C-alpha positions, 0 to 999 in steps of 0.5 A: 894458287888462286889470285888473292886480289879477287875478293872471293879468293880472299874470303875463302882463305880467311874462312879456311883458316878462321882468321880474325882481324886484329884491331891492334895491327890495323889490318885491312887487306887489299882486294882490288887487282887494279890497285895491285897492278898500279903498285907494282908498276909505280915501284918499277919492280924488275927481275933484278930487284930484291923487294922488302914487303912490310905487312904482307897480310895473307899474301895478296900483294906478295903474290904479285911481287914474287911474279915480278921481282928476283927475291921477296922478303916479307916481314909480318908481325901477326903470328896467325898469318904465318901459316896462311902465308906459307900456304898462299905463297907455297908455289913461289921459291923466291920468297922468305917470310920473317915473323917479326916487327919490322922496327926490330929487323936488321934490314942492313944485314939482309941487304948485305947478305941477300942483295950484295949491299945494292939498293932494295925496293920497299912495298907496304900496306901500312896501318896508319898508326905506324906509318911514320915510325916505319918510313922514318926508321927506314930512311934514318937507318940509311939502309940502301933503298931505291924507293918505298911504295906504300899504301897509307891513309890519304891524309898522311900521303897528302901531308908527305908531299905538301909545301910551306904555308898549308895546313897539312905541312909539318914535320913529316912533310919536311922529313920525307922531302929531305930524304925522298921525292914523294909522288901520289900514285893513286887514291884508293877508296875504302871499298878496295879493302876488307874490312873497309877502313873508315877513311880513304887511302892513297898509294905514295911512292917515295924515291930516295934522293941520291943526295939530300936537297939541302946540305946540313952539318947536323941532321939531328939538330935540323930535325930537332928544330923542325919538330920544335917549330911544329910541336906548338904551331900556334906559337911564333918560331922564336917561342916554339924553339925557346920552349922546346925541351930538346933544344937549349938556345937562349931567346937572344941567340934564336932572335939573332939567327932569325935576324941574320936570315932576314926573317921577321921575329913573328915568323911561324915554323909552318912558313919555313922551307926545308932550305930555311930550316937547314940554314937556321940549323947552321946559324944556331950550330955556329952560336952554340 
């Protein structure tokens, strides 16, 4: 089968099937073999691995994954792409194509049945509007995952790896860093895609922590605090937490918790580290 990393071959497949790009799925197909090579090597894919690919498109990256992995499970939401994938991947016997929404797939079941419960690797070229729900869904489900290597909008990649006090720092930064070690593999300009997106992209690898970097009794509470403190960035942390519909701590209790941590009452959420949010959740948990 022709290498789809070559733009001419991609155009030929799209014409053969008279494929129309769907705006609702945010489709941008990668047409750069160097970037494909970088993704494969960043994900450290070997013949022992089972890889879950989210959004294979016409199978450009899938071809590379099939060459390098033991088994590939590709989940594609657009039914118009299923016959194309069956064609472009017809010579590989280590691929399973699933037509579904990744957020509805029982990944745990697939991992148990096909990989004896061992950690899998996830590779994806994600439309930016769904990046966060997919990544967080994978982490929060506690499916055994070794790493997630994804193509995302550049500003989202930046957000995932920054620390406190920067304008990009937010709930996503903290959530990703709680579960994984982020590493930006490559920046990818718009001309590496068809059609060209309006913004730059980046490949980021998220390597799952074997143990979270902070110990916290109630993950859910910690993330509620994080969300509440960034939902109203302009407000002080005290007001942000006090105004949150998700939380029901009195102002006095919040003030007391901050005082016992030695934080000023004027502090804003964007200056707190993951460790401080973990400690805050423990302080407040004790106050309930």
